[in-house]
C-alpha positions as CSV (number, residue, x, y, z in Angstrom):
1,M,107.9,115.8,124.1
2,S,105.0,118.3,123.4
3,D,106.1,120.2,126.6
4,E,109.7,120.2,125.4
5,N,108.6,121.1,121.8
6,E,106.5,124.3,123.7
7,N,109.1,125.5,125.5
8,G,111.2,125.6,122.4
9,R,108.8,127.5,120.8
10,E,109.3,130.4,123.4
11,E,112.6,129.8,124.4
12,N,114.1,132.2,122.1
13,V,110.8,134.8,121.8
14,P,110.7,137.7,124.2
15,D,107.6,139.0,126.1
16,P,105.2,141.1,123.7
17,A,104.7,142.5,126.9
18,A,107.6,143.6,128.0
19,I,108.5,144.9,124.1
20,L,105.2,146.9,125.0
21,R,106.0,148.6,128.2
22,Q,109.4,149.2,126.6
23,T,108.0,151.3,123.7
24,Y,104.8,153.1,125.1
25,G,104.7,152.5,129.0
26,D,101.3,151.2,128.9
27,R,98.2,151.7,126.9
28,R,97.6,155.4,127.5
29,G,101.4,155.4,126.4
30,M,100.1,154.7,122.8
31,I,97.1,157.3,123.1
32,D,99.3,159.9,124.1
33,V,102.1,158.9,121.5
34,T,99.1,159.6,118.7
35,V,97.1,162.4,120.1
36,P,99.4,165.1,119.8
37,P,100.1,165.1,116.0
38,V,96.2,164.7,115.3
39,L,95.6,167.9,117.5
40,F,98.4,169.7,115.9
41,V,96.9,169.0,112.2
42,M,93.0,169.5,113.3
43,A,94.2,172.7,114.6
44,N,96.6,174.0,112.2
45,T,93.5,173.0,109.7
46,F,91.0,175.2,111.3
47,T,92.8,177.7,113.2
48,S,96.7,178.6,112.9
49,L,100.3,177.2,113.2
50,T,100.5,179.0,116.4
51,V,97.2,177.8,118.1
52,A,97.9,174.3,116.7
53,A,101.1,174.7,118.6
54,V,99.5,175.7,121.7
55,V,97.0,173.4,121.7
56,A,99.6,170.3,121.1
57,A,101.8,171.4,123.4
58,T,99.3,171.9,126.2
59,Y,98.3,168.4,125.9
60,G,101.6,167.6,126.2
61,V,102.3,169.4,129.3
62,G,99.3,168.3,131.1
63,T,100.2,164.8,130.5
64,A,103.6,164.8,131.7
65,I,102.6,166.5,135.0
66,Y,100.0,163.8,135.4
67,R,101.6,161.1,134.9
68,I,105.0,162.7,136.9
69,A,102.2,163.8,140.0
70,R,101.0,160.1,139.6
71,K,104.4,158.7,139.1
72,H,103.5,156.4,136.5
73,Q,105.9,156.1,133.5
74,A,107.1,159.7,134.5
75,R,110.6,159.1,132.6
76,Q,108.5,158.2,129.1
77,A,106.3,161.1,129.4
78,L,109.3,163.6,130.1
79,F,111.3,162.2,126.9
80,G,107.9,162.4,124.9
81,L,107.6,166.3,126.1
82,L,110.8,166.8,124.8
83,G,110.6,165.3,121.5
84,L,107.3,166.9,121.5
85,G,108.6,170.5,122.0
86,F,111.5,170.0,119.4
87,A,108.9,168.9,117.0
88,L,106.8,172.3,117.6
89,G,109.7,174.6,117.6
90,L,110.6,173.2,114.4
91,A,107.6,173.8,112.7
92,L,107.2,177.4,114.3
93,R,110.6,178.0,113.4
94,T,110.0,177.2,109.6
95,G,106.5,178.1,109.3
96,R,105.4,175.2,108.3
97,A,103.0,172.5,110.4
98,S,104.7,169.8,107.7
99,S,108.0,170.3,109.6
100,Y,106.6,169.0,112.7
101,F,106.9,165.5,111.4
102,L,110.3,165.7,110.5
103,P,112.1,164.4,113.7
104,N,110.1,161.6,113.2
105,V,111.2,160.8,109.8
106,I,114.6,161.3,110.4
107,G,114.3,159.1,113.0
108,G,112.9,156.4,111.1
109,F,115.2,156.7,108.4
110,V,118.0,156.2,111.1
111,L,116.3,152.9,112.4
112,A,116.4,151.7,109.3
113,I,119.5,151.7,109.0
114,V,120.7,151.0,112.3
115,A,118.6,147.4,111.3
116,W,120.1,146.6,107.9
117,V,123.8,147.4,109.3
118,S,123.1,145.0,111.8
119,V,121.7,142.5,109.7
120,A,124.9,143.0,107.8
121,L,127.2,142.4,110.4
122,R,125.1,139.6,111.6
123,K,124.4,141.2,114.7
124,P,120.3,141.6,114.4
125,A,119.2,144.6,116.5
126,S,116.0,142.5,117.6
127,G,118.2,139.7,118.8
128,F,120.2,142.7,121.1
129,L,116.6,143.8,122.4
130,A,115.5,139.9,123.2
131,R,118.8,140.0,125.2
132,A,118.0,142.7,127.0
133,L,114.8,142.0,127.7
134,D,115.9,138.5,129.2
135,P,119.9,139.0,130.5
136,D,120.2,136.1,132.6
137,R,120.3,133.6,129.5
138,P,121.6,135.7,126.6
139,E,123.4,132.3,125.2
140,R,119.8,131.6,123.8
141,Y,120.1,134.2,121.0
142,E,123.2,132.9,119.7
143,R,122.2,129.9,118.5
144,P,122.1,130.0,114.8
145,A,118.1,129.3,114.3
146,A,117.6,132.3,116.5
147,R,120.1,134.3,114.8
148,N,118.6,133.5,111.4
149,A,115.3,134.2,112.5
150,H,116.2,137.5,114.3
151,M,117.9,138.5,110.9
152,F,114.9,138.3,109.2
153,V,112.6,140.2,111.6
154,T,115.6,142.8,111.9
155,A,115.3,143.3,108.0
156,A,111.6,143.1,108.0
157,W,111.5,146.1,110.7
158,G,114.1,148.0,108.7
159,G,112.0,147.8,105.7
160,W,109.2,149.2,107.5
161,F,111.0,151.9,109.1
162,L,111.7,152.8,105.7
163,L,108.8,152.6,104.2
164,R,106.9,154.9,106.9
165,S,109.5,157.4,106.7
166,T,109.4,157.4,102.9
167,V,105.3,158.1,102.9
168,R,106.0,161.2,105.6
169,T,109.1,162.4,103.5
170,V,106.5,162.8,100.4
171,F,104.1,164.4,102.6
172,I,106.5,167.1,103.8
173,V,107.8,167.9,100.6
174,Q,104.2,168.3,99.2
175,D,103.3,170.4,102.4
176,R,100.6,168.3,103.1
177,P,99.9,168.1,106.9
178,E,96.6,166.5,106.8
179,A,98.2,163.7,105.0
180,L,100.8,163.5,107.9
181,G,98.3,163.6,110.3
182,V,96.6,160.6,108.8
183,T,99.8,158.9,108.8
184,A,100.1,159.4,112.4
185,I,97.5,157.0,113.1
186,A,97.8,154.8,110.0
187,L,101.5,154.1,110.6
188,G,101.8,154.8,114.4
189,A,101.1,153.3,117.2
190,P,98.0,150.6,116.2
191,A,100.1,149.3,112.9
192,T,103.1,149.1,115.5
193,V,101.3,147.2,117.7
194,A,99.7,144.9,114.9
195,L,103.6,144.5,113.2
196,L,104.9,143.2,117.0
197,A,102.1,140.8,116.9
198,A,103.2,139.4,113.5
199,T,106.7,139.4,114.8
200,F,106.3,136.9,117.7
201,A,103.6,135.3,115.9
202,F,106.8,134.3,113.5
203,L,109.4,134.0,115.7
204,R,107.3,131.3,117.5
205,W,106.2,129.4,114.5
206,R,109.9,129.3,112.9
207,L,111.9,128.6,116.3
208,G,109.3,126.1,117.1
209,E,109.6,124.6,113.4
210,T,113.5,124.3,113.9
211,Q,113.3,122.8,117.4
212,G,110.9,120.0,116.2
213,E,113.1,119.7,112.8
214,G,116.1,119.2,115.7
């Protein structure tokens, strides 16, 4: 009985490691996501916007070359480099360091909308992600208990995306790149990993509880 219940707990919960690999590639990927904005803000504070862009670009290009040469998560490195180049170009074009964070802010608002629309349609985005990571047994995520749990999780993540982008929007409007640099750490990869851990814990608890009731 305990084995059956334990299987129920895991049944509709995607592998946390798989989610992290999809998001960042590996631990080094989390560092590579966090370091460029911090370098950019620090260099801009003590030098100039142009120097800050060169410093961040140098780190990004070096990281991409390293990963491509080692054939390790090269696709993530290239996409990251493209995103970095776009953000730096926007900052240089507007002459405001704060504009560097604008693409990330817009992306956050888009993710929040997608999350809440999927909940409104009763097709939670986290359920689609779980099915993509476990394509052999998609029917597991169509069960009412699994759908309801994923709807709650998806709505919560939508709130997180909205909160993060709203905070950053305020700092962009105020033109406070130093505060935006702090959010890159406080609301970046570490917070995302912590929220993923909380998400998996909730799904295991909620679906395990439902299995026990059944």
